[in-house]
PASEBA-1860 file (N, C-alpha, C; in nm, 3 decimals):
! residues 172
1> MERDPLYF> -0.405/-2.142/-1.290/-0.358/-2.014/-1.241/-0.415/-1.991/-1.101 ~ -0.329/-1.960/-1.009/-0.368/-1.933/-0.871/-0.417/-1.789/-0.859 ~ -0.535/-1.771/-0.806/-0.593/-1.637/-0.792/-0.578/-1.591/-0.647 ~ -0.557/-1.461/-0.631/-0.550/-1.399/-0.500/-0.676/-1.437/-0.421 ~ -0.663/-1.493/-0.300/-0.781/-1.533/-0.224/-0.872/-1.416/-0.187 ~ -0.820/-1.294/-0.191/-0.902/-1.177/-0.160/-0.930/-1.092/-0.284 ~ -0.931/-1.157/-0.398/-0.954/-1.091/-0.528/-1.078/-1.003/-0.525 ~ -1.188/-1.052/-0.470/-1.315/-0.979/-0.471/-1.319/-0.866/-0.368
9> LAGYPDNI> -1.215/-0.856/-0.286/-1.210/-0.753/-0.182/-1.099/-0.652/-0.209 ~ -1.053/-0.644/-0.331/-0.936/-0.562/-0.366/-0.948/-0.418/-0.320 ~ -1.065/-0.358/-0.327/-1.079/-0.217/-0.291/-1.110/-0.190/-0.145 ~ -1.111/-0.293/-0.063/-1.148/-0.276/0.078/-1.025/-0.252/0.164 ~ -1.044/-0.187/0.281/-0.931/-0.157/0.369/-0.864/-0.283/0.425 ~ -0.738/-0.266/0.464/-0.658/-0.378/0.514/-0.719/-0.444/0.637 ~ -0.785/-0.367/0.726/-0.841/-0.428/0.846/-0.952/-0.528/0.810 ~ -1.029/-0.499/0.708/-1.133/-0.594/0.665/-1.068/-0.717/0.603
17> KTQVKALI> -0.967/-0.695/0.520/-0.898/-0.807/0.457/-0.834/-0.898/0.561 ~ -0.779/-0.840/0.667/-0.717/-0.919/0.774/-0.822/-1.006/0.843 ~ -0.940/-0.950/0.869/-1.048/-1.027/0.931/-1.093/-1.141/0.840 ~ -1.103/-1.114/0.712/-1.146/-1.217/0.616/-1.041/-1.328/0.606 ~ -0.913/-1.289/0.603/-0.806/-1.390/0.600/-0.816/-1.483/0.720 ~ -0.846/-1.426/0.838/-0.860/-1.508/0.959/-0.980/-1.602/0.946 ~ -1.091/-1.554/0.893/-1.208/-1.639/0.873/-1.176/-1.755/0.778 ~ -1.104/-1.724/0.671/-1.066/-1.828/0.574/-0.971/-1.929/0.639
25> KNNQLGKY> -0.870/-1.878/0.708/-0.771/-1.965/0.772/-0.836/-2.061/0.871 ~ -0.937/-2.012/0.943/-1.005/-2.094/1.044/-1.129/-2.165/0.989 ~ -1.142/-2.166/0.856/-1.258/-2.229/0.791/-1.391/-2.180/0.848 ~ -1.401/-2.050/0.873/-1.521/-1.993/0.934/-1.600/-1.900/0.840 ~ -1.548/-1.875/0.719/-1.616/-1.782/0.629/-1.754/-1.835/0.588 ~ -1.761/-1.962/0.554/-1.889/-2.022/0.517/-1.989/-2.017/0.632 ~ -1.943/-2.045/0.752/-2.031/-2.040/0.870/-2.081/-1.899/0.895 ~ -1.992/-1.800/0.883/-2.032/-1.660/0.900/-2.145/-1.625/0.804
33> LLDKYPIC> -2.128/-1.663/0.677/-2.229/-1.631/0.575/-2.359/-1.706/0.599 ~ -2.347/-1.834/0.634/-2.467/-1.915/0.657/-2.544/-1.867/0.779 ~ -2.474/-1.824/0.883/-2.541/-1.770/1.001/-2.616/-1.641/0.968 ~ -2.557/-1.559/0.882/-2.616/-1.429/0.849/-2.723/-1.441/0.741 ~ -2.705/-1.534/0.648/-2.796/-1.551/0.534/-2.831/-1.700/0.519 ~ -2.918/-1.752/0.605/-2.942/-1.897/0.607/-3.031/-1.950/0.494 ~ -3.105/-1.862/0.426/-3.204/-1.910/0.329/-3.177/-1.851/0.191 ~ -3.186/-1.937/0.088/-3.173/-1.893/-0.051/-3.307/-1.837/-0.099
41> HVYNSEKQ> -3.300/-1.749/-0.197/-3.422/-1.693/-0.256/-3.496/-1.800/-0.337 ~ -3.616/-1.768/-0.381/-3.701/-1.863/-0.455/-3.724/-1.821/-0.600 ~ -3.648/-1.724/-0.649/-3.669/-1.670/-0.784/-3.579/-1.743/-0.884 ~ -3.611/-1.869/-0.909/-3.523/-1.953/-0.990/-3.552/-1.946/-1.139 ~ -3.674/-1.919/-1.177/-3.706/-1.911/-1.320/-3.691/-1.766/-1.367 ~ -3.677/-1.749/-1.497/-3.664/-1.615/-1.551/-3.793/-1.535/-1.533 ~ -3.906/-1.604/-1.537/-4.035/-1.538/-1.515/-4.042/-1.484/-1.372 ~ -3.998/-1.562/-1.274/-3.997/-1.517/-1.134/-3.898/-1.401/-1.115
49> LYRYTIDL> -3.781/-1.412/-1.178/-3.681/-1.306/-1.168/-3.733/-1.176/-1.229 ~ -3.800/-1.186/-1.343/-3.857/-1.069/-1.408/-3.960/-1.002/-1.316 ~ -4.050/-1.082/-1.260/-4.155/-1.028/-1.172/-4.093/-0.962/-1.048 ~ -3.993/-1.026/-0.990/-3.922/-0.972/-0.874/-3.860/-0.835/-0.909 ~ -3.794/-0.828/-1.023/-3.729/-0.704/-1.067/-3.831/-0.595/-1.095 ~ -3.938/-0.629/-1.164/-4.042/-0.531/-1.196/-4.109/-0.480/-1.069 ~ -4.130/-0.568/-0.972/-4.188/-0.524/-0.845/-4.098/-0.420/-0.777 ~ -3.967/-0.445/-0.776/-3.873/-0.347/-0.718/-3.874/-0.217/-0.799
57> KNQYLRKS> -3.872/-0.231/-0.929/-3.874/-0.113/-1.016/-4.000/-0.030/-0.992 ~ -4.115/-0.095/-0.984/-4.240/-0.024/-0.963/-4.247/0.040/-0.824 ~ -4.181/-0.021/-0.727/-4.181/0.034/-0.592/-4.093/0.159/-0.582 ~ -3.978/0.158/-0.649/-3.881/0.265/-0.630/-3.856/0.354/-0.751 ~ -3.880/0.304/-0.869/-3.845/0.378/-0.991/-3.960/0.378/-1.091 ~ -4.078/0.416/-1.046/-4.197/0.409/-1.132/-4.181/0.485/-1.263 ~ -4.111/0.596/-1.259/-4.101/0.681/-1.379/-3.982/0.645/-1.468 ~ -3.910/0.542/-1.434/-3.795/0.504/-1.517/-3.843/0.428/-1.641
65> PPLSKVRY> -3.757/0.418/-1.741/-3.796/0.349/-1.865/-3.833/0.203/-1.841 ~ -3.920/0.148/-1.923/-3.962/0.007/-1.905/-3.849/-0.091/-1.935 ~ -3.860/-0.209/-1.875/-3.766/-0.319/-1.902/-3.836/-0.420/-1.992 ~ -3.766/-0.468/-2.093/-3.828/-0.568/-2.180/-3.792/-0.709/-2.137 ~ -3.677/-0.726/-2.069/-3.635/-0.861/-2.032/-3.544/-0.856/-1.910 ~ -3.559/-0.957/-1.824/-3.468/-0.978/-1.712/-3.441/-1.127/-1.709 ~ -3.314/-1.164/-1.706/-3.285/-1.308/-1.710/-3.151/-1.339/-1.644 ~ -3.137/-1.467/-1.609/-3.008/-1.518/-1.564/-2.923/-1.546/-1.687
73> DDKIDVIH> -2.793/-1.528/-1.674/-2.705/-1.548/-1.788/-2.580/-1.626/-1.745 ~ -2.561/-1.742/-1.806/-2.444/-1.826/-1.777/-2.313/-1.764/-1.826 ~ -2.322/-1.669/-1.917/-2.201/-1.615/-1.978/-2.141/-1.497/-1.901 ~ -2.214/-1.447/-1.802/-2.158/-1.338/-1.722/-2.050/-1.397/-1.632 ~ -1.936/-1.336/-1.632/-1.819/-1.388/-1.565/-1.789/-1.309/-1.438 ~ -1.828/-1.364/-1.323/-1.804/-1.294/-1.197/-1.656/-1.281/-1.167 ~ -1.576/-1.366/-1.227/-1.431/-1.360/-1.203/-1.374/-1.230/-1.263 ~ -1.438/-1.178/-1.366/-1.393/-1.053/-1.427/-1.483/-0.937/-1.388
81> NALGLHTQ> -1.536/-0.941/-1.266/-1.609/-0.830/-1.204/-1.745/-0.798/-1.264 ~ -1.811/-0.891/-1.327/-1.948/-0.866/-1.372/-2.042/-0.955/-1.293 ~ -2.131/-0.894/-1.218/-2.231/-0.968/-1.142/-2.365/-0.963/-1.213 ~ -2.384/-0.856/-1.284/-2.504/-0.836/-1.364/-2.471/-0.735/-1.472 ~ -2.558/-0.726/-1.571/-2.538/-0.631/-1.681/-2.671/-0.568/-1.715 ~ -2.665/-0.446/-1.757/-2.783/-0.379/-1.811/-2.748/-0.337/-1.953 ~ -2.840/-0.358/-2.043/-2.815/-0.320/-2.182/-2.933/-0.240/-2.234 ~ -2.903/-0.156/-2.330/-3.007/-0.082/-2.399/-2.979/-0.094/-2.547
89> ISRVQGNK> -3.077/-0.144/-2.619/-3.064/-0.161/-2.763/-3.165/-0.068/-2.828 ~ -3.117/0.020/-2.913/-3.206/0.113/-2.985/-3.220/0.067/-3.128 ~ -3.344/0.069/-3.176/-3.373/0.030/-3.314/-3.466/0.133/-3.375 ~ -3.451/0.154/-3.504/-3.542/0.240/-3.577/-3.655/0.153/-3.630 ~ -3.778/0.192/-3.596/-3.895/0.123/-3.649/-3.982/0.229/-3.715 ~ -3.980/0.229/-3.848/-4.051/0.334/-3.921/-3.982/0.466/-3.895 ~ -4.060/0.564/-3.849/-4.000/0.694/-3.819/-3.978/0.713/-3.669 ~ -3.981/0.603/-3.591/-3.962/0.610/-3.446/-3.837/0.534/-3.403
97> LKAKREIK> -3.779/0.581/-3.294/-3.665/0.513/-3.234/-3.716/0.437/-3.112 ~ -3.702/0.305/-3.112/-3.748/0.220/-3.002/-3.627/0.171/-2.924 ~ -3.639/0.177/-2.792/-3.530/0.130/-2.706/-3.580/0.012/-2.623 ~ -3.502/-0.094/-2.621/-3.531/-0.208/-2.535/-3.422/-0.215/-2.430 ~ -3.465/-0.234/-2.306/-3.371/-0.242/-2.195/-3.380/-0.381/-2.133 ~ -3.262/-0.438/-2.108/-3.254/-0.571/-2.048/-3.162/-0.568/-1.927 ~ -3.192/-0.658/-1.834/-3.102/-0.681/-1.721/-3.068/-0.829/-1.723 ~ -2.939/-0.858/-1.712/-2.891/-0.996/-1.702/-2.820/-1.011/-1.568
105> IASVFKKS> -2.849/-1.123/-1.501/-2.790/-1.152/-1.371/-2.705/-1.279/-1.385 ~ -2.584/-1.278/-1.331/-2.498/-1.396/-1.338/-2.569/-1.516/-1.276 ~ -2.562/-1.629/-1.345/-2.633/-1.750/-1.302/-2.589/-1.801/-1.165 ~ -2.470/-1.764/-1.122/-2.422/-1.808/-0.990/-2.517/-1.759/-0.880 ~ -2.598/-1.658/-0.909/-2.690/-1.604/-0.809/-2.829/-1.666/-0.813 ~ -2.845/-1.770/-0.895/-2.972/-1.844/-0.897/-2.998/-1.910/-0.763 ~ -2.892/-1.948/-0.697/-2.903/-2.014/-0.566/-2.819/-1.938/-0.466 ~ -2.870/-1.822/-0.429/-2.800/-1.737/-0.332/-2.904/-1.676/-0.239
113> PESFLKMI> -2.859/-1.615/-0.131/-2.953/-1.545/-0.044/-3.024/-1.431/-0.119 ~ -3.148/-1.405/-0.081/-3.225/-1.300/-0.150/-3.159/-1.164/-0.140 ~ -3.095/-1.134/-0.028/-3.028/-1.004/-0.013/-2.924/-0.982/-0.122 ~ -2.854/-1.089/-0.161/-2.752/-1.076/-0.267/-2.818/-1.053/-0.401 ~ -2.923/-1.128/-0.430/-2.995/-1.108/-0.557/-3.051/-0.966/-0.561 ~ -3.111/-0.923/-0.452/-3.168/-0.788/-0.448/-3.061/-0.683/-0.472 ~ -2.944/-0.701/-0.412/-2.837/-0.603/-0.429/-2.797/-0.589/-0.575 ~ -2.789/-0.702/-0.645/-2.751/-0.698/-0.787/-2.862/-0.635/-0.870
121> VVHELAHL> -2.986/-0.673/-0.843/-3.100/-0.617/-0.917/-3.109/-0.466/-0.892 ~ -3.096/-0.425/-0.767/-3.099/-0.283/-0.731/-2.988/-0.208/-0.806 ~ -2.870/-0.266/-0.809/-2.755/-0.205/-0.878/-2.788/-0.183/-1.026 ~ -2.842/-0.286/-1.089/-2.873/-0.274/-1.232/-2.990/-0.181/-1.257 ~ -3.089/-0.181/-1.168/-3.201/-0.087/-1.182/-3.152/0.058/-1.168 ~ -3.059/0.081/-1.077/-3.007/0.216/-1.058/-2.944/0.270/-1.186 ~ -2.890/0.180/-1.269/-2.832/0.223/-1.396/-2.938/0.273/-1.495 ~ -3.065/0.247/-1.469/-3.170/0.304/-1.555/-3.173/0.456/-1.541
129> KEREHNRA> -3.136/0.506/-1.424/-3.137/0.651/-1.399/-2.997/0.712/-1.398 ~ -2.900/0.638/-1.349/-2.762/0.688/-1.337/-2.667/0.592/-1.407 ~ -2.604/0.636/-1.511/-2.514/0.547/-1.587/-2.382/0.521/-1.513 ~ -2.329/0.624/-1.450/-2.199/0.614/-1.385/-2.213/0.570/-1.240 ~ -2.105/0.511/-1.187/-2.100/0.475/-1.046/-2.055/0.599/-0.967 ~ -2.146/0.692/-0.952/-2.114/0.816/-0.881/-2.196/0.825/-0.752 ~ -2.186/0.937/-0.685/-2.255/0.955/-0.558/-2.407/0.936/-0.573 ~ -2.465/0.996/-0.677/-2.610/0.984/-0.701/-2.650/0.838/-0.725
137> FYQLCCYM> -2.564/0.765/-0.794/-2.591/0.623/-0.820/-2.600/0.546/-0.689 ~ -2.502/0.562/-0.602/-2.501/0.487/-0.477/-2.611/0.536/-0.380 ~ -2.646/0.662/-0.386/-2.760/0.710/-0.306/-2.888/0.641/-0.351 ~ -2.903/0.624/-0.481/-3.021/0.555/-0.535/-3.022/0.408/-0.493 ~ -2.906/0.344/-0.497/-2.896/0.205/-0.451/-2.937/0.193/-0.304 ~ -2.889/0.285/-0.221/-2.922/0.282/-0.078/-3.069/0.316/-0.053 ~ -3.128/0.395/-0.139/-3.271/0.425/-0.130/-3.353/0.298/-0.152 ~ -3.309/0.215/-0.246/-3.382/0.091/-0.278/-3.348/-0.022/-0.182
145> QDDYHQVE> -3.227/-0.019/-0.125/-3.185/-0.123/-0.030/-3.097/-0.054/0.074 ~ -3.156/-0.024/0.190/-3.087/0.061/0.287/-2.955/0.004/0.337 ~ -2.939/-0.127/0.336/-2.812/-0.188/0.378/-2.725/-0.229/0.258 ~ -2.742/-0.157/0.148/-2.675/-0.189/0.021/-2.524/-0.212/0.039 ~ -2.455/-0.123/0.106/-2.309/-0.134/0.116/-2.266/-0.256/0.198 ~ -2.338/-0.286/0.306/-2.306/-0.405/0.385/-2.333/-0.532/0.304 ~ -2.444/-0.534/0.232/-2.477/-0.652/0.150/-2.375/-0.668/0.037 ~ -2.328/-0.557/-0.019/-2.225/-0.566/-0.123/-2.097/-0.630/-0.066
153> LDLRLYLT> -2.057/-0.590/0.053/-1.940/-0.651/0.116/-1.966/-0.799/0.140 ~ -2.083/-0.834/0.194/-2.114/-0.974/0.221/-2.122/-1.056/0.093 ~ -2.172/-0.995/-0.013/-2.175/-1.064/-0.142/-2.033/-1.092/-0.190 ~ -1.944/-0.999/-0.170/-1.803/-1.021/-0.208/-1.740/-1.130/-0.121 ~ -1.782/-1.138/0.006/-1.737/-1.248/0.092/-1.791/-1.381/0.040 ~ -1.915/-1.380/-0.005/-1.978/-1.499/-0.063/-1.900/-1.546/-0.187 ~ -1.865/-1.451/-0.273/-1.786/-1.486/-0.392/-1.648/-1.537/-0.353 ~ -1.590/-1.477/-0.250/-1.460/-1.523/-0.199/-1.472/-1.667/-0.149
161> HLQELGAL> -1.580/-1.695/-0.078/-1.604/-1.831/-0.027/-1.622/-1.930/-0.143 ~ -1.702/-1.892/-0.242/-1.720/-1.980/-0.359/-1.588/-2.003/-0.431 ~ -1.506/-1.898/-0.438/-1.374/-1.911/-0.501/-1.288/-2.010/-0.422 ~ -1.292/-2.000/-0.290/-1.216/-2.092/-0.205/-1.260/-2.237/-0.226 ~ -1.389/-2.255/-0.251/-1.443/-2.389/-0.275/-1.417/-2.439/-0.418 ~ -1.371/-2.347/-0.504/-1.352/-2.383/-0.644/-1.482/-2.384/-0.723 ~ -1.585/-2.320/-0.673/-1.718/-2.324/-0.735/-1.743/-2.215/-0.837 ~ -1.647/-2.128/-0.862/-1.667/-2.019/-0.959/-1.607/-2.047/-1.095
169> YNKG> -1.529/-2.149/-1.105/-1.455/-2.170/-1.228/-1.524/-2.275/-1.314 ~ -1.521/-2.251/-1.444/-1.581/-2.348/-1.537/-1.502/-2.478/-1.533 ~ -1.574/-2.585/-1.527/-1.509/-2.717/-1.528/-1.515/-2.771/-1.671 ~ -1.402/-2.775/-1.737/-1.402/-2.834/-1.869/-1.393/-2.734/-1.971
END
């Protein structure tokens, strides 16, 4: 099945899409991204990812509920608009209600620029305080990462580039 080359940019204005089409046509999208984000992050293990996430949480959201787990997940499907997930599982233990909160990050971001990983982690952390994607949610995201909206666009360009390379689809 042939996918729209600008699938990840569906909600963006036509002038941005036109610029991206030109970058793709001239084989310059990868160069643009590499020039802007030349180095991948170093948080490859789940232990490193957890520590990275907790450090951000402690810096910006000290009073938010604790996280029990943060991990990369091969089953998250970026093709269907999931870059990360946050879950809350409530269980009754005796006469108390215990809640465990987890964040899962799509494995495609194991080898990506740190700004992209941070954007996804910030997004999922913001859901600890704001469930909906509303104004308060995005204000919180920008509080934790001041260039959040630009990085989100660049991350979508990164996914577009990976799609062009055929690197997002399961082989087999």
